[in-house]
C-alpha positions as a printed Julia matrix, in Angstrom:
279×3 Matrix{Float64}:
 15.06  -28.51  -51.49
 16.45  -26.0   -53.95
 18.19  -23.05  -52.35
 19.21  -20.05  -54.43
 21.24  -17.32  -52.81
 23.01  -16.0   -55.88
 22.53  -15.9   -59.62
 24.57  -18.23  -61.8
 26.51  -15.21  -63.06
 27.71  -14.66  -59.52
 29.43  -18.01  -59.34
 30.9   -18.05  -62.84
 34.61  -18.53  -62.31
 37.75  -17.75  -64.22
 39.86  -19.3   -61.46
 39.59  -21.75  -58.58
 40.51  -21.05  -54.97
 40.59  -24.72  -53.98
 38.38  -27.24  -52.19
 35.98  -26.83  -49.29
 34.66  -29.51  -46.94
 31.34  -28.77  -45.24
 30.44  -31.05  -42.33
 27.15  -29.75  -40.95
 24.15  -31.69  -39.63
 21.55  -29.34  -41.11
 20.9   -29.96  -44.81
 19.65  -26.4   -45.26
 22.77  -24.86  -43.75
 25.05  -27.22  -45.7
 23.49  -26.24  -49.01
 23.66  -22.56  -48.06
 27.36  -22.84  -47.16
 28.03  -24.76  -50.36
 26.58  -21.91  -52.38
 28.61  -19.37  -50.42
 31.84  -21.24  -51.1
 30.91  -21.41  -54.79
 30.72  -17.63  -54.91
 34.39  -17.71  -53.91
 35.25  -20.33  -56.55
 35.68  -23.26  -54.17
 34.61  -26.77  -55.09
 32.75  -28.1   -52.07
 32.01  -31.53  -50.64
 29.19  -32.01  -48.12
 28.57  -34.52  -45.35
 26.63  -34.67  -42.08
 28.81  -37.35  -40.47
 32.06  -36.88  -38.56
 33.64  -40.13  -39.72
 32.8   -39.41  -43.35
 34.2   -35.9   -42.97
 37.52  -37.31  -41.76
 37.71  -39.7   -44.73
 36.88  -36.86  -47.13
 39.53  -34.68  -45.51
 42.17  -37.42  -45.83
 41.43  -37.95  -49.52
 41.06  -34.32  -50.58
 43.03  -32.16  -48.08
 40.53  -29.29  -48.48
 41.67  -25.68  -48.29
 38.85  -24.75  -45.92
 36.71  -26.86  -43.59
 33.38  -25.75  -42.11
 32.09  -28.0   -39.36
 29.43  -28.33  -36.73
 30.51  -29.34  -33.22
 27.46  -31.58  -32.94
 28.33  -34.2   -35.56
 27.32  -37.88  -35.25
 29.87  -40.72  -34.94
 32.78  -38.31  -34.58
 32.11  -34.98  -32.89
 33.36  -31.71  -34.32
 35.97  -31.39  -31.57
 37.17  -34.96  -32.13
 37.34  -34.23  -35.85
 39.49  -31.16  -35.21
 41.93  -33.22  -33.14
 42.05  -35.98  -35.78
 42.77  -33.4   -38.48
 45.4   -31.78  -36.3
 47.19  -35.1   -35.69
 47.2   -35.86  -39.42
 48.41  -32.38  -40.26
 51.38  -32.73  -37.92
 52.41  -35.91  -39.76
 51.85  -34.34  -43.2
 53.22  -30.91  -42.28
 49.94  -29.47  -43.54
 47.87  -26.46  -42.42
 44.05  -26.67  -42.25
 41.78  -23.63  -41.99
 38.63  -24.54  -40.06
 35.47  -22.58  -39.32
 33.44  -23.95  -36.41
 29.71  -23.22  -36.23
 27.86  -23.8   -32.97
 25.14  -22.59  -30.62
 27.44  -23.49  -27.73
 29.53  -20.47  -26.76
 30.19  -21.63  -23.21
 33.57  -21.04  -21.6
 34.18  -24.81  -21.5
 33.64  -25.24  -25.24
 35.69  -22.19  -26.18
 38.51  -23.36  -23.9
 38.55  -26.78  -25.6
 38.79  -25.12  -29.01
 41.61  -22.85  -27.87
 43.5   -25.84  -26.46
 43.17  -27.58  -29.82
 44.58  -24.53  -31.6
 47.48  -24.43  -29.14
 48.16  -28.16  -29.46
 48.36  -27.99  -33.25
 49.83  -24.54  -33.68
 51.08  -24.12  -37.22
 48.86  -26.94  -38.43
 45.38  -25.56  -37.64
 43.9   -22.08  -37.98
 40.48  -21.81  -36.4
 37.53  -19.47  -36.84
 34.25  -19.55  -34.93
 30.7   -18.47  -35.78
 27.91  -18.57  -33.22
 24.41  -19.43  -34.44
 22.5   -17.66  -35.85
 25.15  -16.27  -38.18
 25.17  -13.92  -41.15
 26.67  -14.15  -44.61
 29.12  -11.4   -43.7
 30.28  -13.43  -40.69
 31.23  -16.32  -42.95
 33.1   -14.15  -45.45
 34.97  -12.32  -42.69
 36.01  -15.56  -40.99
 37.4   -16.77  -44.31
 39.17  -13.45  -44.76
 40.88  -13.8   -41.38
 41.93  -17.38  -42.11
 43.29  -16.64  -45.6
 45.0   -13.31  -45.06
 47.9   -14.41  -47.27
 45.78  -15.34  -50.31
 45.47  -12.19  -52.43
 43.17  -13.67  -55.09
 40.77  -15.06  -52.49
 40.77  -11.8   -50.53
 39.69   -9.96  -53.67
 36.84  -12.44  -54.17
 35.75  -12.09  -50.53
 35.85   -8.29  -50.65
 33.76   -8.35  -53.82
 31.1   -10.41  -52.04
 31.2    -8.23  -48.92
 30.64   -5.16  -51.1
 27.34   -6.71  -52.2
 26.04   -6.32  -48.64
 27.14   -2.75  -47.97
 23.58   -1.5   -48.4
 22.19   -4.06  -45.95
 20.92   -2.54  -42.72
 23.46   -3.1   -39.96
 22.48   -5.98  -37.74
 19.91   -7.42  -40.14
 20.65  -11.12  -40.36
 20.71  -12.3   -43.95
 22.46  -15.62  -43.93
 19.4   -17.47  -45.16
 16.18  -16.02  -46.52
 14.44  -19.11  -45.26
 13.89  -21.02  -42.06
 16.85  -22.92  -40.73
 16.22  -26.53  -39.82
 18.39  -28.5   -37.41
 17.32  -31.99  -36.41
 18.42  -34.28  -33.59
 16.97  -37.58  -32.4
 15.29  -37.77  -29.01
 13.54  -40.64  -27.29
 10.63  -41.79  -29.47
 10.88  -38.72  -31.63
 12.72  -35.9   -33.32
 13.75  -32.47  -32.09
 13.58  -29.77  -34.73
 15.43  -26.54  -34.07
 13.76  -23.62  -35.8
 15.83  -20.58  -36.64
 15.57  -17.67  -39.01
 17.79  -14.78  -39.99
 15.26  -12.33  -41.41
 11.58  -11.48  -41.22
  9.39  -14.07  -42.82
  5.79  -14.26  -43.95
  3.97  -17.48  -43.18
  2.48  -17.33  -46.68
  5.85  -16.98  -48.37
  7.38  -19.62  -50.58
 10.21  -19.96  -48.06
  7.85  -21.38  -45.45
  6.2   -23.64  -48.01
  9.63  -24.96  -48.97
 10.34  -25.52  -45.29
  7.14  -27.51  -44.83
  7.97  -29.58  -47.91
 11.41  -30.21  -46.44
  9.9   -31.53  -43.21
  7.48  -33.75  -45.07
 10.22  -35.15  -47.29
 12.98  -35.66  -44.76
 11.37  -36.01  -41.33
  7.98  -37.57  -41.63
  9.32  -40.76  -43.15
 11.17  -41.39  -39.88
  9.6   -44.06  -37.64
  8.61  -41.61  -34.91
  5.3   -40.43  -33.54
  6.48  -37.23  -31.86
  8.2   -34.06  -33.1
  9.14  -31.18  -30.84
 10.03  -27.78  -32.23
 12.55  -25.59  -30.39
 11.74  -21.88  -30.67
 14.82  -20.54  -28.88
 16.49  -19.2   -32.03
 13.46  -17.34  -33.41
 14.46  -14.07  -31.78
 14.54  -11.93  -34.92
 11.18  -12.89  -36.36
  8.08  -10.75  -35.63
  5.89  -12.5   -33.04
  2.84  -12.46  -35.32
  4.8   -14.36  -37.97
  5.91  -16.95  -35.43
  2.33  -17.45  -34.25
  1.17  -17.89  -37.84
  3.87  -20.5   -38.39
  2.97  -22.39  -35.21
 -0.7   -22.4   -36.18
  0.3   -23.84  -39.55
  2.43  -26.55  -37.93
 -0.41  -27.38  -35.56
 -2.81  -27.74  -38.46
 -0.41  -29.95  -40.39
  0.26  -32.24  -37.42
 -3.09  -33.93  -37.99
 -2.23  -34.55  -41.63
  1.17  -35.92  -40.6
 -0.38  -38.08  -37.85
  2.38  -36.91  -35.52
  2.13  -35.4   -32.06
  3.98  -32.08  -31.82
  5.16  -29.81  -29.03
  6.88  -26.43  -28.74
  9.89  -26.22  -26.41
 12.34  -23.53  -25.31
  9.67  -20.89  -25.87
 10.95  -17.3   -25.41
  9.23  -15.56  -22.51
  7.65  -12.91  -24.73
  5.92  -15.55  -26.86
  4.53  -17.68  -24.08
  1.39  -15.59  -23.46
  0.72  -15.06  -27.18
  0.88  -18.79  -27.86
 -1.62  -19.47  -25.07
 -3.93  -16.71  -26.33
 -4.05  -18.42  -29.74
 -5.14  -21.73  -28.23
 -1.78  -23.48  -28.5
 -0.8   -23.41  -24.84
 -1.39  -27.15  -24.47
  1.45  -27.75  -26.95
  4.09  -25.95  -24.86
  6.51  -28.25  -23.05
  8.71  -26.84  -20.3
């Protein structure tokens, strides 16, 4: 799926700030982050696997690493420790941005312990989902406070969002898709950072993405988590769910809606979709 956040002129570069490694499970988020790093003149590599990320790190020693805690084969936390151990041996410093829904005290404590264990060899930033473009740029700014050229590039990008209404999430002008395997099916985490129209090309691209990447999987059941759709107008969410319900027959897949926000529960039932809600 083609994702365009910036014009080509935006990413034209007269210099390079180094290499970026993006280890995120969601294809949409990975491509978004890749474009963001390009605006700062990084050359980025992408993977959705922890083991592959470690191999890519060892071969390239990237200047910045963006990772998801929920990586297969080697978790994000395990990857951080592996990078830290290697950095101690190489006397190298890695700058890592962690992206996660999990902001629990346990998870944060584990991350802080990793930073303490590899002090001088790891600098860590954290972004909770859903995140905004500005969040990413500011995390990079904090991690690269000694890089004057990069700071100028970051500030130039931040200036582009000065006119954006405070608090309006803009990280992706499309639906975010995160996928995990569950018993006999797939769990799709829906998220969005700005108001959407169900008739917009962004939703059509999203549906095409599902059909291309999910429906070929040997599963008969897909559940959609609605917990992250807090910034989308309820009527737009209902329109999207009606669309998904209609497409489920074409896909020949059973679907369900889980983690439904309290305010949406009644509306979903009123539109005849209550039987698809799973507690």
